[in-house]
Structure formats: C-alpha cells, structure tokens
C-alpha positions as CSV (number, residue, x, y, z in Angstrom):
1,X,0.0,0.0,0.0
2,X,2.8,2.4,0.9
3,X,4.7,1.6,-2.3
4,X,1.6,2.3,-4.3
5,X,1.2,5.7,-2.6
6,X,4.9,6.4,-3.1
7,X,4.8,5.6,-6.8
8,X,1.6,7.7,-7.3
9,X,3.1,10.9,-5.8
10,X,4.8,13.3,-8.3
11,X,8.4,14.5,-8.1
12,X,11.7,13.4,-6.7
13,X,12.0,11.6,-3.4
14,X,12.2,14.8,-1.3
15,X,9.0,16.2,-2.7
16,X,7.3,12.8,-2.1
17,X,8.6,12.8,1.4
18,X,7.2,16.3,2.1
19,X,3.9,15.4,0.6
20,X,3.7,12.3,2.8
21,X,4.5,14.5,5.9
22,X,1.7,16.9,4.9
23,X,-0.7,13.9,4.4
24,X,0.2,12.4,7.8
25,X,-0.3,15.8,9.5
26,X,-3.6,16.3,7.8
27,X,-4.8,12.9,8.8
28,X,-3.8,13.4,12.5
29,X,-5.5,16.8,12.5
30,X,-8.8,15.4,11.1
31,X,-8.7,12.5,13.6
32,X,-8.0,14.7,16.6
33,X,-10.4,17.5,15.8
34,X,-13.4,15.7,14.3
35,X,-13.3,11.9,14.6
36,X,-12.1,11.2,18.2
37,X,-14.4,13.8,19.8
38,X,-17.4,12.2,18.2
39,X,-16.6,8.6,19.3
40,X,-15.3,9.6,22.7
41,X,-18.7,9.2,24.3
42,X,-18.9,5.6,23.2
43,X,-15.5,4.5,24.5
44,X,-15.7,2.2,27.6
45,X,-12.7,3.8,29.4
46,X,-14.6,7.1,29.9
47,X,-16.8,5.4,32.6
48,X,-14.0,5.1,35.2
49,X,-14.9,6.0,38.7
50,X,-12.9,6.3,41.9
51,X,-14.5,5.4,45.2
52,X,-13.2,6.1,48.6
53,X,-12.7,2.9,50.5
54,X,-13.9,2.8,54.1
C-alpha cells in the first residue's frame, strides 16, 4: 500500500517525502479535531470512577 502511494506521488523523493508528511499531519489533525471527539462518548474507558474505601 505504501509503495503504491509512493509511486503515485509526483516529483523526486524529497517532494514525495514532504507530501507524505503533509498527508500524515492532515490525517492526524482530522482525527483529533473531528473523529475522536465524536466517538469519545462511546468509549468504555470514559466510565471510570474512583470510590473512597472505608
């Protein structure tokens, strides 16, 4: 899959590398800003409680 992406990108290797960095940064941004906040309510680890033992 990565080889296919690498061959599909234009330019020499440094341009391909920079384009890959931009694509990775854009993917992380979209996940952090839009996807993860939407699914956070459905994650089981959000239901943690701490009780005082007596």
